[in-house]
Backbone as CSV, one residue per row, in Angstrom:
resi,resn,N_x,N_y,N_z,CA_x,CA_y,CA_z,C_x,C_y,C_z
1,MET,14.566,-20.240,-40.332,12.926,-20.765,-39.558,13.768,-20.443,-37.956
2,ARG,14.809,-21.148,-38.140,14.691,-21.838,-36.197,15.322,-21.219,-35.956
3,ASP,15.953,-19.749,-36.577,15.914,-18.762,-35.425,14.665,-17.271,-35.228
4,ASN,14.431,-16.600,-35.966,12.974,-16.739,-35.619,12.414,-17.863,-34.176
5,TRP,12.427,-19.069,-34.518,11.936,-19.945,-33.070,12.470,-18.620,-31.805
6,ASN,13.439,-18.896,-31.506,14.649,-18.770,-30.890,14.358,-17.674,-30.213
7,ARG,13.805,-16.947,-30.745,14.019,-15.651,-30.924,13.033,-15.772,-30.699
8,ARG,11.755,-16.069,-30.943,9.816,-15.985,-30.126,10.162,-16.818,-28.269
9,GLU,10.610,-17.965,-28.699,10.402,-18.887,-27.536,11.635,-17.188,-26.212
10,PHE,12.377,-17.316,-26.412,13.313,-16.193,-25.837,12.582,-15.191,-25.421
11,ILE,11.812,-14.695,-25.834,10.562,-13.257,-25.293,10.078,-13.606,-24.865
12,LEU,9.036,-14.510,-25.503,7.904,-15.199,-24.636,8.297,-15.181,-22.952
13,ARG,10.114,-16.830,-22.754,9.927,-16.743,-21.683,10.858,-15.256,-20.412
14,SER,11.109,-14.357,-21.573,11.202,-13.522,-20.932,10.305,-12.931,-20.433
15,ALA,9.191,-12.550,-20.905,8.317,-12.556,-20.182,6.928,-12.427,-20.134
16,LEU,6.857,-14.097,-19.512,6.893,-15.088,-18.268,7.706,-14.501,-17.393
17,PHE,8.935,-14.633,-17.795,9.499,-14.503,-16.125,9.710,-13.459,-14.947
18,LEU,9.761,-11.892,-16.038,9.813,-11.169,-15.683,8.476,-10.626,-14.947
19,ALA,7.142,-11.722,-15.648,5.596,-10.955,-14.687,5.069,-11.957,-13.629
20,VAL,5.493,-13.275,-13.719,5.389,-13.828,-12.155,6.302,-13.117,-10.984
21,PRO,6.788,-12.857,-10.452,6.775,-12.353,-9.717,6.247,-11.077,-9.232
22,SER,5.124,-10.328,-10.576,4.610,-9.244,-10.466,3.498,-10.241,-9.706
23,PHE,3.592,-10.688,-10.060,1.362,-11.613,-10.978,1.727,-12.271,-8.754
24,ILE,2.971,-13.216,-8.344,2.081,-13.449,-6.998,2.281,-12.573,-6.159
25,SER,2.827,-10.801,-5.866,3.500,-10.190,-5.330,1.122,-10.109,-5.398
26,PHE,0.840,-9.234,-6.484,-0.892,-8.684,-6.240,-1.243,-10.029,-6.215
27,ALA,-0.628,-11.621,-6.279,-1.886,-12.270,-5.646,-1.924,-12.129,-3.853
28,ARG,-0.395,-11.764,-3.138,-0.515,-12.103,-2.228,-0.816,-10.343,-1.533
29,ARG,-1.012,-9.761,-2.118,-1.794,-7.996,-1.638,-4.011,-8.875,-1.743
30,ALA,-3.755,-9.291,-2.277,-4.950,-8.973,-3.201,-5.380,-10.249,-2.263
31,PHE,-4.855,-11.305,-1.881,-5.281,-12.461,-0.258,-5.459,-12.313,0.275
32,GLY,-4.392,-10.413,1.041,-3.794,-10.513,2.622,-3.140,-11.553,3.255
33,GLU,-2.945,-11.875,2.580,-0.505,-12.460,2.596,0.042,-11.750,2.771
34,GLU,-0.112,-10.678,2.686,0.770,-9.532,2.492,1.053,-9.066,3.781
35,ALA,2.167,-9.350,4.794,1.989,-8.588,6.189,2.391,-6.664,6.413
36,GLU,1.999,-6.214,7.272,2.149,-4.290,7.324,3.006,-4.100,7.714
37,VAL,2.722,-3.410,6.600,3.871,-1.984,6.521,4.611,-1.134,7.883
38,LYS,6.171,-1.861,7.302,6.829,-1.403,8.788,7.083,0.771,8.462
39,VAL,6.926,1.114,10.036,6.699,2.665,9.506,8.562,2.568,9.597
40,SER,9.276,2.210,9.945,10.585,2.275,9.041,10.418,2.056,7.432
41,ASP,9.835,1.630,7.276,10.135,1.578,5.953,10.278,3.509,4.739
42,PRO,11.640,3.482,3.527,11.306,4.533,3.532,10.068,5.330,2.771
43,THR,9.266,4.471,1.829,7.896,4.998,1.228,7.056,5.287,2.268
44,ALA,7.202,4.904,3.561,6.055,5.079,4.554,7.216,5.950,5.646
45,GLN,8.216,6.905,5.871,8.324,7.264,6.503,8.501,8.272,5.385
46,SER,9.507,8.516,4.049,8.331,9.595,3.300,8.197,10.529,3.099
47,LEU,6.445,9.057,3.798,4.743,10.092,3.688,4.479,10.600,5.629
48,THR,5.526,10.994,5.558,4.705,10.769,7.525,3.734,9.410,8.137
49,TYR,3.514,8.733,7.018,3.403,7.630,8.226,2.513,7.230,9.770
50,CYS,1.512,7.235,9.931,1.220,6.951,11.248,-0.139,5.518,11.135
51,PRO,0.225,4.912,11.615,-0.194,3.315,11.442,-1.501,4.112,13.134
52,ASN,-0.603,4.811,13.414,-3.007,5.137,14.802,-2.986,6.518,14.918
53,ALA,-3.307,6.780,13.558,-3.388,8.275,13.910,-5.155,8.975,14.792
54,LYS,-5.620,7.500,15.320,-6.331,8.010,16.918,-5.435,8.684,17.724
55,LYS,-3.973,8.253,17.860,-3.485,8.665,19.222,-2.463,9.334,18.830
56,ALA,-1.927,10.317,17.443,-1.195,9.908,16.998,-1.118,11.965,17.934
57,SER,0.887,12.809,18.378,1.084,13.785,18.617,1.139,14.718,18.002
58,LYS,1.113,15.512,18.037,2.336,16.830,17.021,3.536,16.097,17.050
59,LYS,4.107,15.277,17.561,5.455,14.733,18.017,5.731,13.657,17.046
60,VAL,4.469,12.665,17.084,4.248,12.090,15.629,4.299,12.035,14.434
61,CYS,2.632,12.510,14.573,2.424,12.549,13.145,2.244,14.518,12.975
62,PRO,3.372,14.865,13.295,2.984,16.628,12.501,2.605,17.109,11.783
63,LEU,2.030,15.865,10.682,1.679,17.439,9.899,0.353,16.976,9.499
64,ARG,-0.801,15.911,10.113,-1.573,15.813,10.111,-1.966,17.428,10.963
65,ALA,-3.230,17.286,10.423,-4.016,18.847,10.899,-5.139,18.853,9.502
66,GLY,-5.359,20.582,10.139,-6.445,21.242,9.575,-8.358,20.373,10.672
67,LYS,-9.038,21.544,9.803,-10.804,21.057,10.553,-11.005,19.600,10.696
68,ASP,-10.693,18.808,9.022,-11.137,17.768,8.597,-10.264,16.845,9.628
69,LYS,-9.176,16.839,10.001,-9.058,16.249,10.673,-8.828,14.719,11.084
70,ALA,-10.021,15.169,12.338,-10.563,13.391,13.090,-11.749,13.149,12.364
71,LYS,-11.414,13.117,10.852,-11.908,12.364,9.347,-10.624,11.942,8.189
72,GLN,-9.842,11.918,9.130,-9.555,11.990,7.863,-7.705,10.357,8.547
73,PHE,-8.453,9.595,8.077,-7.709,7.844,8.288,-7.458,7.663,6.825
74,CYS,-6.446,6.349,6.692,-6.258,5.576,5.897,-7.704,4.851,4.641
75,ARG,-9.284,4.710,6.040,-10.252,4.204,5.531,-11.001,4.763,4.698
76,GLU,-10.638,6.287,5.235,-11.799,7.324,4.443,-11.104,7.999,2.901
77,CYS,-9.135,7.849,2.537,-8.898,8.173,1.947,-8.696,7.368,0.209
78,GLN,-8.956,7.945,-0.973,-9.006,7.290,-1.290,-8.340,6.612,-2.552
79,PHE,-7.205,6.063,-1.943,-5.707,5.875,-2.303,-5.558,4.435,-0.721
80,TYR,-7.013,4.619,-0.331,-6.971,2.991,0.500,-8.016,2.293,-0.001
81,ALA,-7.658,0.898,-0.088,-8.226,-0.229,-0.413,-8.406,-1.217,1.097
82,LYS,-9.943,-1.534,1.278,-9.867,-2.222,2.356,-8.914,-3.488,1.638
83,THR,-8.907,-4.824,2.751,-8.224,-6.257,2.198,-9.204,-7.455,3.827
84,LYS,-8.548,-6.703,4.536,-8.828,-7.079,5.753,-9.053,-6.985,6.739
85,GLY,-9.954,-7.422,8.185,-10.064,-6.851,9.613,-11.501,-5.597,9.013
86,SER,-11.471,-5.414,10.687,-12.448,-4.299,11.215,-12.276,-3.237,12.293
87,GLY,-12.706,-1.999,12.161,-12.540,-1.673,12.963,-10.536,-1.265,13.138
88,ALA,-9.938,-1.598,14.989,-9.478,-0.778,15.036,-8.065,-2.265,13.925
89,SER,-8.729,-3.432,13.954,-7.493,-3.784,13.267,-7.670,-4.985,11.744
90,GLU,-8.756,-3.084,11.084,-8.869,-2.956,9.692,-7.373,-2.695,8.946
91,LEU,-7.076,-3.613,7.799,-5.660,-3.965,6.907,-6.389,-3.733,5.229
92,GLY,-5.094,-2.967,5.033,-5.749,-2.277,3.231,-4.603,-2.187,2.424
93,MET,-4.965,-1.935,1.491,-3.796,-1.727,0.608,-4.045,-0.643,-0.256
94,CYS,-2.554,0.877,0.029,-2.330,1.786,-0.252,-1.365,1.829,-1.822
95,GLN,-2.097,3.017,-2.655,-1.359,2.626,-3.939,-0.467,3.322,-3.944
96,LEU,-0.164,4.150,-2.464,1.448,4.964,-2.965,2.111,3.899,-2.301
97,ILE,2.277,3.079,-0.547,2.959,2.749,-0.259,2.027,0.838,-0.444
98,SER,3.371,0.584,-1.645,3.255,-1.064,-2.403,4.220,-2.016,-1.593
99,SER,4.935,-1.469,-0.417,5.821,-2.785,0.033,4.902,-3.103,0.888
100,GLY,3.576,-2.699,2.338,3.277,-3.726,2.760,1.443,-2.891,3.333
101,LEU,0.813,-3.842,3.737,-1.104,-3.289,4.180,-0.945,-2.403,5.351
102,VAL,-1.480,-1.565,4.742,-1.255,0.085,5.923,-3.131,-0.927,6.412
103,ARG,-2.495,-0.043,8.261,-4.001,0.464,8.959,-5.147,1.680,8.104
104,GLY,-6.101,0.627,8.353,-7.655,1.582,8.531,-7.817,2.692,9.735
105,ASP,-6.623,2.838,10.058,-6.703,3.377,11.263,-5.144,4.706,11.076
106,GLY,-4.356,4.996,10.224,-3.719,5.297,10.150,-3.666,5.783,9.034
107,TRP,-2.861,7.105,8.890,-2.922,8.374,7.987,-0.765,8.751,7.885
108,CYS,-1.371,9.877,6.573,-0.035,9.922,6.029,-0.617,10.923,5.110
109,SER,-0.028,11.972,4.773,1.141,13.482,5.164,-0.142,13.295,3.151
110,SER,0.245,12.439,2.669,-0.828,11.669,1.335,-2.667,11.863,1.354
111,TRP,-2.763,11.849,2.130,-4.282,11.750,2.954,-4.944,12.804,1.442
112,VAL,-6.458,12.576,0.747,-7.074,12.937,0.164,-8.138,12.252,0.430
113,LYS,-9.541,13.219,0.333,-10.257,12.807,0.784,-11.292,11.596,0.058
114,LYS,-11.834,10.656,-0.404,-12.459,9.739,-1.213,-13.788,10.591,-1.043
115,ALA,-13.892,10.216,-3.224,-15.092,11.022,-2.765,-16.152,10.467,-3.484
């Protein structure tokens, strides 16, 4: 009977050990304590993330195109959720870039218009 107790205790502590870092990361993002994502971040680079799409050129943000490009900003994307700020200083969470917050004026190649 004592073996079952030890096994249960091990499983409970293991689950708690694995859950705590995820919860801390979620809490930081939810309360806006997370830093802005760096352009050098591998995920940001793979998505060709531009922090300021208003001033983006073909050299900086070559894939941003189409007739709707004037409306293509992170704040208008379905993967974006605002967490703090407004205007040029607006930051939010992106479901695709989990390493930090993205700018509302930003853009990436996975941009999808909000429904």
